[in-house]
Every structure is written in C-alpha cells, then in structure tokens.
The first five atom37 places (N, CA, C, CB, O) and aatype in JSON, in Angstrom:
{
  "aatype": [12, 18, 11, 2, 9, 10, 19, 14, 9, 3, 19, 17, 6, 11, 6, 10, 16, 3, 12, 19, 16, 14, 8, 19, 6, 15, 10, 0, 11, 10, 6, 3, 0, 1, 9, 8, 13, 10, 0, 19, 9, 14, 0, 13, 14, 18, 7, 7, 13, 6, 15, 7, 10, 15, 19, 0, 3, 10, 6, 11, 1, 10, 9, 3, 15, 16, 11, 11, 6, 10, 7, 6, 9, 9, 1, 11, 13, 15, 10, 14, 6, 3, 1, 0, 3, 1, 18, 9, 19, 9, 7, 1, 14, 11, 3, 11, 9, 10, 6, 1, 0, 6, 0, 9, 15, 0, 3, 10, 9, 9, 9, 7, 15, 1, 1, 14, 15, 9, 15, 16, 18, 10, 10, 7, 15, 16, 0, 0, 0, 19, 19, 1, 18, 0, 11, 16, 15, 19, 10, 19, 19, 1],
  "atom_mask": [
    [1, 1, 1, 1, 1],
    [1, 1, 1, 1, 1],
    [1, 1, 1, 1, 1],
    [1, 1, 1, 1, 1],
    [1, 1, 1, 1, 1],
    [1, 1, 1, 1, 1],
    [1, 1, 1, 1, 1],
    [1, 1, 1, 1, 1],
    [1, 1, 1, 1, 1],
    [1, 1, 1, 1, 1],
    [1, 1, 1, 1, 1],
    [1, 1, 1, 1, 1],
    [1, 1, 1, 1, 1],
    [1, 1, 1, 1, 1],
    [1, 1, 1, 1, 1],
    [1, 1, 1, 1, 1],
    [1, 1, 1, 1, 1],
    [1, 1, 1, 1, 1],
    [1, 1, 1, 1, 1],
    [1, 1, 1, 1, 1],
    [1, 1, 1, 1, 1],
    [1, 1, 1, 1, 1],
    [1, 1, 1, 1, 1],
    [1, 1, 1, 1, 1],
    [1, 1, 1, 1, 1],
    [1, 1, 1, 1, 1],
    [1, 1, 1, 1, 1],
    [1, 1, 1, 1, 1],
    [1, 1, 1, 1, 1],
    [1, 1, 1, 1, 1],
    [1, 1, 1, 1, 1],
    [1, 1, 1, 1, 1],
    [1, 1, 1, 1, 1],
    [1, 1, 1, 1, 1],
    [1, 1, 1, 1, 1],
    [1, 1, 1, 1, 1],
    [1, 1, 1, 1, 1],
    [1, 1, 1, 1, 1],
    [1, 1, 1, 1, 1],
    [1, 1, 1, 1, 1],
    [1, 1, 1, 1, 1],
    [1, 1, 1, 1, 1],
    [1, 1, 1, 1, 1],
    [1, 1, 1, 1, 1],
    [1, 1, 1, 1, 1],
    [1, 1, 1, 1, 1],
    [1, 1, 1, 0, 1],
    [1, 1, 1, 0, 1],
    [1, 1, 1, 1, 1],
    [1, 1, 1, 1, 1],
    [1, 1, 1, 1, 1],
    [1, 1, 1, 0, 1],
    [1, 1, 1, 1, 1],
    [1, 1, 1, 1, 1],
    [1, 1, 1, 1, 1],
    [1, 1, 1, 1, 1],
    [1, 1, 1, 1, 1],
    [1, 1, 1, 1, 1],
    [1, 1, 1, 1, 1],
    [1, 1, 1, 1, 1],
    [1, 1, 1, 1, 1],
    [1, 1, 1, 1, 1],
    [1, 1, 1, 1, 1],
    [1, 1, 1, 1, 1],
    [1, 1, 1, 1, 1],
    [1, 1, 1, 1, 1],
    [1, 1, 1, 1, 1],
    [1, 1, 1, 1, 1],
    [1, 1, 1, 1, 1],
    [1, 1, 1, 1, 1],
    [1, 1, 1, 0, 1],
    [1, 1, 1, 1, 1],
    [1, 1, 1, 1, 1],
    [1, 1, 1, 1, 1],
    [1, 1, 1, 1, 1],
    [1, 1, 1, 1, 1],
    [1, 1, 1, 1, 1],
    [1, 1, 1, 1, 1],
    [1, 1, 1, 1, 1],
    [1, 1, 1, 1, 1],
    [1, 1, 1, 1, 1],
    [1, 1, 1, 1, 1],
    [1, 1, 1, 1, 1],
    [1, 1, 1, 1, 1],
    [1, 1, 1, 1, 1],
    [1, 1, 1, 1, 1],
    [1, 1, 1, 1, 1],
    [1, 1, 1, 1, 1],
    [1, 1, 1, 1, 1],
    [1, 1, 1, 1, 1],
    [1, 1, 1, 0, 1],
    [1, 1, 1, 1, 1],
    [1, 1, 1, 1, 1],
    [1, 1, 1, 1, 1],
    [1, 1, 1, 1, 1],
    [1, 1, 1, 1, 1],
    [1, 1, 1, 1, 1],
    [1, 1, 1, 1, 1],
    [1, 1, 1, 1, 1],
    [1, 1, 1, 1, 1],
    [1, 1, 1, 1, 1],
    [1, 1, 1, 1, 1],
    [1, 1, 1, 1, 1],
    [1, 1, 1, 1, 1],
    [1, 1, 1, 1, 1],
    [1, 1, 1, 1, 1],
    [1, 1, 1, 1, 1],
    [1, 1, 1, 1, 1],
    [1, 1, 1, 1, 1],
    [1, 1, 1, 1, 1],
    [1, 1, 1, 1, 1],
    [1, 1, 1, 0, 1],
    [1, 1, 1, 1, 1],
    [1, 1, 1, 1, 1],
    [1, 1, 1, 1, 1],
    [1, 1, 1, 1, 1],
    [1, 1, 1, 1, 1],
    [1, 1, 1, 1, 1],
    [1, 1, 1, 1, 1],
    [1, 1, 1, 1, 1],
    [1, 1, 1, 1, 1],
    [1, 1, 1, 1, 1],
    [1, 1, 1, 1, 1],
    [1, 1, 1, 0, 1],
    [1, 1, 1, 1, 1],
    [1, 1, 1, 1, 1],
    [1, 1, 1, 1, 1],
    [1, 1, 1, 1, 1],
    [1, 1, 1, 1, 1],
    [1, 1, 1, 1, 1],
    [1, 1, 1, 1, 1],
    [1, 1, 1, 1, 1],
    [1, 1, 1, 1, 1],
    [1, 1, 1, 1, 1],
    [1, 1, 1, 1, 1],
    [1, 1, 1, 1, 1],
    [1, 1, 1, 1, 1],
    [1, 1, 1, 1, 1],
    [1, 1, 1, 1, 1],
    [1, 1, 1, 1, 1],
    [1, 1, 1, 1, 1],
    [1, 1, 1, 1, 1]
  ],
  "atom_positions": [
    [[74.11, 190.72, 72.73], [73.18, 189.88, 72.42], [73.18, 190.25, 70.92], [71.84, 190.01, 73.24], [73.48, 189.44, 70.04]],
    [[72.73, 191.89, 70.64], [72.54, 192.25, 69.26], [73.57, 192.62, 68.82], [71.66, 193.14, 68.97], [74.19, 193.24, 69.69]],
    [[74.15, 192.56, 67.81], [75.1, 193.1, 67.68], [75.07, 193.63, 65.8], [76.2, 192.07, 68.32], [75.97, 194.34, 65.37]],
    [[73.85, 193.13, 64.85], [73.28, 193.69, 63.61], [71.68, 193.54, 63.73], [73.9, 192.9, 62.26], [70.94, 192.56, 63.75]],
    [[71.4, 195.33, 63.83], [69.81, 195.29, 63.8], [69.27, 196.12, 62.62], [69.16, 195.91, 65.21], [69.66, 197.19, 62.15]],
    [[68.08, 195.18, 62.22], [67.64, 195.52, 60.76], [66.83, 196.8, 61.07], [66.68, 194.26, 59.93], [66.44, 196.61, 62.22]],
    [[66.37, 198.03, 60.65], [65.19, 198.55, 61.02], [64.98, 199.05, 59.13], [65.31, 199.91, 62.53], [65.7, 199.67, 58.35]],
    [[64.02, 198.59, 59.04], [63.05, 198.96, 58.01], [62.32, 200.24, 58.27], [62.07, 197.89, 57.86], [61.65, 200.49, 59.27]],
    [[62.56, 201.13, 57.11], [62.43, 202.65, 57.22], [60.97, 202.95, 56.1], [64.16, 203.54, 56.63], [61.1, 202.53, 54.95]],
    [[59.99, 203.49, 56.38], [59.3, 203.69, 55.11], [59.27, 205.38, 54.88], [57.72, 202.97, 55.18], [58.26, 205.97, 55.27]],
    [[60.28, 206.07, 54.3], [60.55, 207.48, 54.81], [59.2, 208.25, 53.82], [62.46, 208.11, 54.4], [59.45, 209.18, 53.06]],
    [[58.18, 207.84, 53.95], [57.01, 208.49, 53.62], [56.12, 208.26, 55.16], [56.3, 207.78, 52.12], [55.05, 208.83, 55.37]],
    [[56.54, 207.67, 55.79], [55.5, 207.16, 57.05], [56.4, 207.67, 58.12], [55.11, 205.29, 57.23], [56.93, 206.81, 58.82]],
    [[56.74, 209.29, 58.43], [57.07, 209.84, 59.9], [57.18, 209.62, 61.34], [56.54, 210.45, 60.03], [57.95, 209.92, 62.25]],
    [[55.41, 208.59, 61.06], [54.88, 208.56, 62.53], [55.28, 207.27, 62.86], [53.26, 208.79, 62.79], [55.14, 206.82, 64.0]],
    [[55.75, 206.67, 61.99], [56.12, 204.69, 62.46], [57.87, 205.11, 62.69], [55.78, 202.91, 60.49], [58.53, 204.46, 63.5]],
    [[58.51, 206.27, 61.89], [59.7, 205.77, 62.01], [59.94, 206.75, 63.64], [60.79, 206.07, 60.46], [60.68, 206.35, 64.54]],
    [[59.23, 207.86, 63.7], [59.31, 208.47, 65.16], [59.03, 207.28, 66.37], [58.08, 209.76, 65.29], [59.84, 207.03, 67.27]],
    [[57.79, 206.64, 66.22], [57.51, 205.44, 67.1], [59.22, 204.13, 67.62], [56.1, 204.5, 65.9], [59.75, 203.65, 68.62]],
    [[59.39, 204.14, 66.15], [60.38, 202.82, 66.65], [61.9, 203.91, 66.82], [60.57, 201.14, 65.06], [62.87, 203.18, 67.02]],
    [[62.25, 205.2, 66.78], [63.42, 205.86, 66.99], [63.82, 205.6, 68.13], [63.4, 207.1, 66.84], [64.87, 204.96, 68.1]],
    [[63.25, 205.94, 69.6], [63.53, 205.61, 71.32], [63.84, 204.25, 71.21], [62.14, 205.82, 72.52], [64.84, 204.09, 71.91]],
    [[63.47, 203.0, 70.62], [63.89, 201.7, 70.67], [64.85, 201.43, 70.03], [63.11, 200.91, 70.38], [65.54, 200.61, 70.64]],
    [[65.44, 201.85, 68.66], [66.51, 202.06, 68.17], [67.92, 202.02, 68.58], [66.31, 202.85, 67.87], [68.84, 201.23, 68.4]],
    [[67.79, 203.13, 69.19], [68.57, 204.28, 70.14], [69.0, 203.15, 71.21], [67.44, 205.79, 70.91], [70.11, 202.62, 71.2]],
    [[68.19, 202.9, 71.95], [68.61, 202.31, 73.33], [68.92, 201.33, 73.1], [67.81, 202.19, 74.38], [69.47, 200.83, 74.08]],
    [[68.88, 200.49, 71.99], [69.17, 198.77, 71.62], [70.72, 199.4, 71.2], [67.94, 197.72, 69.97], [71.79, 198.92, 71.57]],
    [[70.6, 200.2, 70.64], [71.83, 200.46, 69.88], [72.96, 200.83, 70.94], [71.6, 201.67, 68.78], [74.12, 200.48, 70.72]],
    [[72.66, 201.48, 71.99], [73.47, 202.11, 72.84], [73.7, 200.93, 73.66], [72.91, 203.39, 73.51], [74.87, 200.56, 73.72]],
    [[72.92, 200.33, 74.25], [73.12, 199.19, 75.14], [73.87, 197.96, 75.27], [72.27, 198.83, 75.23], [74.58, 197.48, 76.16]],
    [[73.34, 197.4, 73.6], [74.37, 196.35, 72.95], [75.31, 196.85, 72.17], [73.78, 195.36, 72.12], [76.02, 196.05, 71.56]],
    [[75.58, 198.47, 71.97], [76.59, 198.79, 71.0], [77.1, 197.93, 69.74], [77.61, 198.97, 71.73], [78.13, 197.37, 69.37]],
    [[75.49, 198.2, 69.19], [74.87, 197.4, 67.94], [75.29, 198.12, 66.78], [73.22, 197.29, 67.93], [75.72, 199.25, 67.01]],
    [[75.28, 197.67, 65.36], [75.53, 198.02, 64.12], [73.81, 198.45, 63.94], [76.33, 196.72, 63.09], [72.91, 197.71, 64.33]],
    [[73.65, 199.39, 63.48], [72.1, 199.57, 62.58], [72.13, 199.76, 61.24], [71.25, 200.8, 62.96], [72.77, 200.51, 60.51]],
    [[71.13, 198.76, 61.04], [71.3, 198.72, 59.23], [69.65, 199.15, 58.66], [71.81, 196.68, 58.5], [68.64, 198.46, 58.58]],
    [[69.89, 200.54, 58.33], [68.53, 201.22, 57.86], [68.39, 200.52, 56.71], [68.49, 202.85, 57.6], [69.36, 200.13, 56.06]],
    [[67.04, 200.31, 56.36], [66.48, 199.87, 54.96], [65.27, 200.62, 54.44], [66.06, 198.4, 55.0], [64.23, 200.36, 55.03]],
    [[65.21, 201.37, 53.59], [64.12, 201.74, 52.65], [64.0, 201.35, 51.79], [63.97, 202.64, 52.31], [64.85, 201.62, 50.94]],
    [[62.66, 200.27, 51.38], [62.36, 199.54, 49.93], [61.25, 200.55, 49.67], [61.82, 197.69, 49.91], [60.48, 201.16, 50.4]],
    [[61.54, 200.48, 47.71], [60.87, 201.61, 46.9], [59.9, 200.02, 46.53], [62.01, 202.8, 45.39], [60.42, 198.93, 46.31]],
    [[58.47, 200.31, 46.56], [57.83, 199.07, 45.92], [58.16, 199.58, 44.24], [55.87, 198.84, 46.41], [58.34, 200.69, 43.73]],
    [[58.14, 198.08, 43.68], [58.47, 198.31, 41.99], [57.5, 198.19, 41.56], [59.35, 197.48, 41.16], [56.5, 197.63, 41.98]],
    [[57.73, 198.76, 40.59], [56.12, 199.41, 39.34], [55.85, 198.2, 38.49], [56.55, 201.02, 37.85], [56.92, 197.91, 37.96]],
    [[55.1, 197.53, 38.19], [55.11, 196.76, 37.38], [54.8, 197.2, 35.79], [54.37, 195.94, 37.92], [54.77, 196.35, 34.89]],
    [[54.56, 198.63, 35.57], [54.45, 198.88, 33.97], [55.54, 199.28, 33.13], [53.55, 199.87, 33.71], [56.64, 199.26, 33.67]],
    [[55.49, 199.59, 32.14], [56.75, 199.99, 31.15], [56.98, 201.4, 31.09], [0.0, 0.0, 0.0], [58.09, 201.92, 30.95]],
    [[55.81, 202.03, 31.23], [55.99, 203.52, 31.06], [54.67, 204.23, 31.57], [0.0, 0.0, 0.0], [53.73, 203.66, 32.11]],
    [[54.78, 205.62, 31.29], [53.17, 206.0, 31.64], [53.14, 207.44, 30.45], [52.83, 206.56, 33.83], [53.98, 208.12, 29.86]],
    [[51.48, 207.37, 30.57], [51.54, 208.63, 29.71], [52.24, 209.88, 29.48], [50.74, 209.01, 29.82], [52.42, 210.39, 28.38]],
    [[52.63, 210.37, 30.67], [53.38, 211.46, 30.47], [55.0, 211.4, 29.74], [53.4, 212.0, 31.81], [55.93, 212.2, 29.66]],
    [[54.81, 210.2, 29.33], [56.37, 209.99, 28.59], [57.72, 209.86, 30.07], [0.0, 0.0, 0.0], [58.86, 210.31, 29.94]],
    [[57.41, 209.43, 30.87], [58.34, 208.91, 32.0], [58.38, 207.48, 32.01], [57.9, 209.36, 33.41], [57.38, 206.77, 32.07]],
    [[59.61, 207.05, 31.94], [59.91, 205.68, 32.06], [59.86, 205.29, 33.4], [61.16, 205.35, 31.5], [60.0, 206.07, 34.34]],
    [[59.62, 203.75, 33.53], [60.0, 203.43, 34.79], [61.08, 203.51, 35.51], [59.83, 202.57, 34.9], [61.1, 203.78, 36.71]],
    [[62.46, 203.19, 34.49], [64.26, 203.49, 34.99], [63.88, 205.04, 35.49], [65.86, 203.46, 33.29], [64.37, 205.31, 36.58]],
    [[63.17, 206.0, 34.94], [62.98, 207.67, 35.1], [62.23, 207.29, 36.56], [61.83, 208.73, 33.62], [63.0, 207.4, 37.51]],
    [[61.3, 207.0, 36.81], [60.4, 207.05, 37.8], [61.25, 207.01, 39.06], [59.37, 205.96, 37.68], [61.44, 207.78, 40.0]],
    [[61.89, 205.25, 38.58], [62.71, 205.01, 39.94], [63.79, 205.65, 40.31], [63.16, 203.86, 40.05], [64.11, 205.51, 41.49]],
    [[64.49, 206.36, 39.6], [65.94, 207.2, 39.39], [65.23, 208.01, 40.48], [66.5, 208.07, 37.64], [65.72, 208.06, 41.61]],
    [[63.62, 208.93, 40.05], [63.93, 210.26, 41.43], [63.26, 209.64, 42.12], [63.44, 212.0, 41.42], [63.3, 210.23, 43.2]],
    [[62.55, 208.68, 42.22], [62.21, 207.98, 43.75], [63.55, 207.59, 44.88], [61.41, 206.38, 43.38], [63.51, 207.93, 46.07]],
    [[64.64, 206.85, 44.3], [65.75, 206.69, 44.88], [66.05, 208.07, 45.3], [66.73, 206.02, 44.06], [65.87, 208.45, 46.46]],
    [[66.61, 208.96, 44.18], [67.33, 209.9, 45.06], [66.18, 210.94, 45.98], [68.4, 210.84, 44.0], [66.64, 211.94, 46.54]],
    [[64.71, 210.63, 46.07], [64.48, 211.61, 47.27], [64.23, 210.7, 47.91], [63.49, 212.76, 47.34], [64.17, 211.19, 49.04]],
    [[63.99, 209.5, 48.02], [64.42, 208.51, 49.19], [65.77, 208.35, 49.96], [64.27, 207.31, 48.69], [65.92, 208.11, 51.16]],
    [[66.76, 208.56, 48.92], [68.17, 208.72, 49.59], [68.58, 210.19, 50.7], [69.21, 208.76, 48.18], [69.23, 210.34, 51.74]],
    [[67.78, 211.11, 49.75], [67.4, 212.88, 50.68], [66.84, 212.03, 52.24], [65.44, 214.3, 49.61], [67.54, 211.76, 53.21]],
    [[65.36, 211.74, 52.05], [64.82, 211.58, 53.38], [65.01, 210.49, 53.99], [63.62, 211.73, 53.44], [64.27, 210.27, 54.95]],
    [[65.84, 209.67, 53.7], [66.32, 208.58, 54.92], [67.66, 208.93, 55.12], [66.25, 206.89, 54.56], [68.34, 208.19, 55.82]],
    [[68.2, 210.06, 54.57], [69.59, 210.82, 55.5], [69.18, 211.49, 56.32], [0.0, 0.0, 0.0], [69.67, 211.3, 57.43]],
    [[67.96, 212.75, 56.19], [67.53, 213.48, 57.21], [67.04, 212.57, 58.44], [66.49, 214.37, 56.68], [67.34, 213.01, 59.55]],
    [[66.37, 211.44, 58.4], [65.58, 210.61, 58.99], [67.07, 210.01, 59.97], [64.59, 209.5, 57.79], [67.02, 210.33, 61.16]],
    [[68.22, 209.26, 59.58], [69.37, 208.56, 59.99], [69.59, 209.77, 61.17], [70.68, 208.26, 58.68], [69.52, 209.69, 62.4]],
    [[69.93, 211.13, 60.11], [70.67, 211.98, 61.22], [69.99, 212.36, 62.48], [71.09, 213.24, 60.66], [70.65, 212.88, 63.38]],
    [[68.37, 212.09, 62.65], [67.47, 212.44, 64.14], [68.23, 211.51, 64.82], [65.6, 212.12, 64.28], [68.77, 212.06, 65.78]],
    [[68.54, 210.19, 64.73], [68.84, 209.06, 65.49], [69.94, 209.6, 66.14], [69.07, 207.76, 64.76], [70.6, 210.44, 65.54]],
    [[70.35, 209.19, 67.53], [71.92, 209.47, 68.07], [72.47, 208.47, 68.35], [72.15, 210.26, 69.23], [72.33, 207.64, 69.25]],
    [[73.58, 208.67, 66.92], [74.08, 207.01, 66.79], [75.65, 207.57, 65.74], [72.46, 205.58, 65.59], [75.78, 208.23, 64.71]],
    [[76.47, 206.99, 66.52], [77.63, 207.18, 65.7], [77.75, 206.9, 63.88], [78.55, 206.27, 66.42], [77.43, 205.77, 63.49]],
    [[78.1, 207.68, 63.07], [77.91, 207.57, 61.43], [78.6, 206.15, 61.71], [78.81, 208.89, 60.16], [77.67, 205.35, 61.76]],
    [[79.75, 205.52, 61.92], [80.61, 204.54, 61.73], [79.8, 203.13, 62.28], [82.0, 204.93, 62.5], [80.43, 202.08, 62.34]],
    [[78.5, 203.18, 62.63], [77.66, 202.46, 63.23], [76.65, 202.49, 62.75], [77.54, 202.62, 64.28], [75.7, 202.01, 63.37]],
    [[76.5, 202.95, 61.69], [74.87, 203.14, 60.72], [74.95, 203.01, 58.94], [74.18, 205.05, 61.01], [75.35, 203.81, 58.09]],
    [[74.45, 201.75, 58.84], [74.62, 201.68, 57.17], [73.43, 202.1, 56.59], [74.93, 200.19, 56.54], [72.59, 202.49, 57.41]],
    [[73.09, 202.15, 55.3], [71.61, 202.34, 55.05], [71.77, 201.8, 53.42], [70.95, 204.16, 55.34], [72.72, 201.92, 52.64]],
    [[70.63, 201.26, 53.3], [70.45, 200.78, 52.26], [69.07, 201.15, 51.48], [70.64, 199.55, 52.51], [68.01, 201.39, 52.05]],
    [[69.31, 201.16, 49.98], [67.87, 201.63, 49.31], [67.85, 200.74, 48.51], [67.64, 203.04, 48.61], [68.88, 200.59, 47.84]],
    [[66.89, 199.96, 48.29], [66.3, 199.02, 47.58], [65.06, 198.9, 46.47], [66.08, 198.42, 48.42], [64.32, 199.87, 46.62]],
    [[64.64, 198.08, 45.48], [63.71, 198.06, 44.67], [62.94, 196.56, 44.97], [64.29, 198.33, 43.25], [63.49, 195.45, 44.94]],
    [[61.41, 196.87, 45.3], [61.07, 195.04, 45.52], [59.88, 195.57, 46.1], [0.0, 0.0, 0.0], [59.56, 196.75, 46.24]],
    [[59.13, 194.31, 46.49], [58.4, 194.25, 47.75], [58.72, 193.95, 48.6], [57.61, 193.79, 47.87], [59.36, 192.91, 48.77]],
    [[58.3, 194.99, 49.72], [58.95, 195.27, 51.06], [59.47, 194.05, 51.63], [57.99, 195.9, 52.05], [60.62, 193.73, 51.92]],
    [[57.87, 193.16, 51.79], [58.56, 192.01, 53.01], [59.76, 190.82, 52.17], [56.9, 190.81, 53.83], [60.48, 190.08, 52.86]],
    [[59.81, 190.8, 50.82], [60.9, 190.19, 50.6], [62.13, 191.01, 50.83], [60.84, 189.71, 49.41], [63.09, 190.53, 51.43]],
    [[62.11, 192.08, 50.41], [63.18, 192.58, 50.69], [64.08, 193.37, 51.89], [63.08, 193.05, 49.95], [65.11, 194.03, 51.88]],
    [[63.05, 192.93, 53.01], [63.51, 193.09, 54.26], [63.77, 191.8, 54.84], [62.62, 193.84, 55.03], [64.64, 191.7, 55.71]],
    [[63.21, 190.96, 54.5], [63.69, 189.41, 54.7], [65.28, 189.25, 54.07], [62.51, 188.26, 53.77], [66.21, 188.81, 54.74]],
    [[65.36, 189.63, 52.84], [66.2, 189.02, 52.12], [67.8, 189.9, 52.77], [65.67, 189.18, 50.36], [68.93, 189.44, 52.9]],
    [[67.26, 191.3, 53.05], [68.38, 192.01, 53.71], [68.83, 191.82, 55.0], [68.17, 193.19, 53.7], [70.01, 192.05, 55.28]],
    [[67.91, 191.36, 55.96], [68.2, 190.38, 57.27], [69.15, 189.19, 57.54], [67.11, 189.79, 57.53], [69.9, 188.86, 58.45]],
    [[68.64, 188.5, 55.93], [69.66, 187.4, 56.01], [71.04, 187.94, 55.51], [69.19, 186.11, 55.11], [72.01, 187.56, 56.17]],
    [[71.26, 188.72, 54.52], [72.31, 189.36, 54.0], [73.56, 189.96, 55.0], [71.67, 190.39, 53.25], [74.78, 189.99, 54.83]],
    [[72.78, 190.39, 56.0], [73.68, 190.87, 57.0], [73.94, 190.02, 58.83], [73.04, 192.41, 57.09], [74.52, 190.21, 59.9]],
    [[72.91, 188.94, 58.07], [73.19, 188.43, 59.54], [72.47, 189.02, 60.81], [74.61, 188.65, 59.82], [73.05, 188.89, 61.89]],
    [[71.08, 189.73, 60.75], [70.77, 190.48, 61.43], [70.33, 189.83, 62.74], [70.01, 191.19, 60.81], [69.6, 188.89, 62.46]],
    [[70.5, 189.98, 64.32], [70.05, 189.19, 65.47], [68.51, 189.84, 65.71], [71.17, 189.36, 66.88], [67.69, 189.2, 66.37]],
    [[68.26, 190.77, 65.29], [66.71, 191.55, 65.61], [66.49, 192.34, 64.38], [66.64, 192.71, 67.07], [67.47, 192.87, 63.84]],
    [[65.2, 192.5, 63.84], [64.68, 193.33, 63.15], [63.65, 194.61, 63.83], [64.09, 192.49, 62.27], [62.66, 194.24, 64.47]],
    [[63.83, 195.65, 63.73], [62.88, 196.32, 64.4], [62.0, 197.23, 63.57], [63.5, 197.02, 65.39], [62.49, 198.02, 62.76]],
    [[60.45, 197.11, 63.8], [59.76, 197.47, 62.58], [58.55, 198.3, 63.11], [59.31, 196.13, 61.68], [57.84, 197.94, 64.05]],
    [[58.41, 199.33, 62.47], [56.97, 200.15, 63.43], [55.76, 199.61, 62.36], [0.0, 0.0, 0.0], [55.88, 199.34, 61.16]],
    [[54.28, 199.55, 63.4], [53.61, 199.42, 62.38], [52.15, 199.69, 63.3], [53.94, 197.97, 61.53], [52.12, 199.62, 64.53]],
    [[50.99, 200.01, 62.45], [49.56, 200.59, 63.06], [49.19, 199.88, 63.71], [48.47, 200.89, 62.34], [49.71, 198.76, 63.66]],
    [[48.28, 200.09, 64.49], [46.92, 198.98, 64.86], [46.14, 198.38, 63.75], [45.71, 199.73, 65.69], [45.46, 199.19, 63.12]],
    [[46.08, 196.85, 63.26], [45.57, 196.44, 62.12], [44.15, 196.69, 62.06], [45.88, 195.15, 61.91], [43.29, 196.51, 62.92]],
    [[44.04, 197.29, 60.55], [42.03, 197.47, 60.46], [41.88, 196.34, 60.12], [41.07, 198.58, 59.27], [42.57, 195.39, 60.49]],
    [[40.99, 196.29, 59.38], [39.93, 195.29, 58.71], [41.22, 194.92, 57.5], [38.06, 196.18, 58.0], [41.91, 193.91, 57.52]],
    [[41.3, 196.03, 56.5], [42.05, 195.74, 55.64], [43.71, 194.5, 55.9], [42.24, 197.18, 55.28], [44.12, 193.44, 55.42]],
    [[44.01, 195.23, 56.62], [45.48, 194.38, 57.25], [45.16, 193.05, 57.82], [46.27, 195.21, 58.6], [45.98, 192.14, 57.94]],
    [[43.97, 193.01, 58.13], [43.44, 191.54, 58.5], [43.24, 190.52, 57.48], [42.15, 191.61, 59.11], [43.68, 189.37, 57.51]],
    [[42.33, 191.2, 56.31], [42.24, 190.4, 55.14], [43.57, 190.44, 53.94], [40.89, 190.88, 54.49], [43.65, 189.62, 53.02]],
    [[44.37, 191.32, 54.13], [45.06, 191.25, 53.07], [46.53, 191.35, 53.72], [44.62, 192.34, 52.01], [47.47, 191.42, 52.92]],
    [[46.81, 191.37, 55.01], [47.99, 191.44, 55.77], [48.9, 192.64, 55.52], [0.0, 0.0, 0.0], [48.59, 193.44, 54.63]],
    [[50.24, 192.85, 56.4], [50.43, 193.76, 56.65], [52.29, 193.72, 56.19], [49.77, 193.97, 58.04], [52.29, 192.74, 55.44]],
    [[52.86, 193.91, 56.2], [54.5, 194.38, 55.65], [54.66, 193.81, 57.1], [55.14, 196.4, 55.15], [54.57, 192.58, 57.17]],
    [[54.82, 194.35, 58.06], [55.16, 193.92, 59.57], [54.69, 192.37, 60.06], [54.36, 195.02, 60.58], [55.49, 191.64, 60.64]],
    [[53.57, 192.04, 59.82], [52.87, 190.54, 59.88], [53.59, 189.75, 58.7], [51.03, 190.57, 59.59], [53.81, 188.56, 58.95]],
    [[53.88, 190.09, 57.81], [54.63, 189.14, 57.28], [55.89, 189.14, 57.49], [54.49, 189.09, 56.15], [56.49, 188.18, 57.0]],
    [[56.76, 190.21, 58.31], [58.29, 189.98, 58.71], [57.83, 189.26, 59.72], [59.37, 191.24, 59.1], [57.94, 188.06, 59.51]],
    [[57.5, 189.46, 60.43], [57.1, 188.3, 61.74], [56.88, 186.76, 61.6], [55.71, 188.67, 62.34], [57.27, 185.93, 62.43]],
    [[56.18, 186.46, 60.36], [55.75, 185.04, 60.15], [56.72, 184.58, 59.31], [54.34, 184.82, 59.56], [56.82, 183.37, 59.09]],
    [[57.56, 185.49, 58.74], [58.68, 184.54, 57.97], [59.88, 185.01, 58.29], [58.64, 184.5, 56.39], [60.68, 184.64, 57.43]],
    [[60.33, 185.55, 59.01], [61.65, 185.81, 59.51], [62.52, 184.61, 60.42], [61.46, 187.06, 60.35], [62.09, 183.99, 61.39]],
    [[63.75, 184.51, 59.84], [64.31, 183.36, 61.24], [65.09, 184.19, 61.82], [65.26, 181.82, 60.93], [66.2, 183.68, 62.02]],
    [[64.95, 185.71, 62.34], [65.53, 185.76, 63.71], [64.24, 187.1, 64.39], [67.6, 186.31, 63.65], [63.25, 187.6, 63.86]],
    [[64.79, 187.25, 65.55], [63.95, 187.95, 66.17], [63.08, 189.2, 66.07], [64.45, 188.04, 66.83], [63.78, 190.12, 66.51]],
    [[62.13, 189.57, 65.78], [61.33, 190.72, 65.33], [60.63, 191.89, 66.74], [60.0, 189.89, 64.39], [59.79, 191.77, 67.64]],
    [[61.33, 192.7, 66.35], [60.27, 193.63, 67.63], [59.86, 194.8, 67.07], [61.06, 194.18, 69.15], [60.54, 195.82, 66.97]],
    [[58.07, 194.54, 66.5], [57.22, 195.4, 66.75], [56.4, 196.31, 67.27], [57.06, 195.26, 66.65], [55.43, 196.07, 67.99]],
    [[56.85, 197.53, 66.85], [56.92, 198.88, 67.7], [55.52, 199.68, 67.09], [58.59, 199.88, 67.39], [55.48, 200.24, 65.99]],
    [[54.67, 199.62, 67.84], [53.19, 200.2, 68.02], [52.73, 201.48, 68.64], [52.53, 199.34, 68.74], [51.53, 201.75, 68.69]]
  ]
}
C-alpha cells in the first residue's frame, strides 16, 4: 500500500523526530517501503550580515551541519540503508515538502507536530499546511 514514504525532519527538533520514529519504522517494515527523509533549511531573505558572512556562506554552514545531524538521525532508525534516501533543500518548508512529495510520488507523508497553540491557530503550522495542500495521505504524529 505504501511504497514511498516522505518523512520531513527538522534536525533541530529532536522531540518531533522521536515521536515519528516508531511510526516510520513500523510502516517501513510492514510495507517494505522506501523512506525519503527530507530536511528543509528556511531561506534567508538577506544579502549579508554585519559579521561579513554572506548568505551563501551561512547556507553552506547550515547545509553541512544539517547533513551531519540528518545522518545521525537516520542511523537511529532501524532501516536498511538501501531503502532510505535523504534530501536537504533550502526554501519554505511547506513548499519544499509538497514539491518533494510530488517528485518522488509519495504514497504517504509522515510529519510530527506539536499540540496547536494560539500562534499556530493564527499563523498556521507547517504540518497544517502540508495536510491542507498535499495530494497524498498525511499522517500527523503528536
């Protein structure tokens, strides 16, 4: 039923990752699915910083640290390496998650979410946007 599962991971939100881990592992084993891990680094709208660091320099540093963190997270999942893909992209999380889901023909998106607060009711959350606009099933884990 599920052959391609997209798992967006915020590498700095370990609690959310810990929540989705058992669901991803169960479905991957049950369905013999390929798991696509996605880390999205929000884009910076600035040209540079007072420290002299350019946006490109900062993005490179973020990509490097995200790659390291994502690798450590993926190792914690008990999945065969040949069934786990990883992607690191820069942009708006909602947009990049939806784009990747379409690109890989995802059958399911598994995303972690916190209990809604007043700010998420007013501003919205990434998980809510993914649920609203995804063309495939979404499992929201709390």
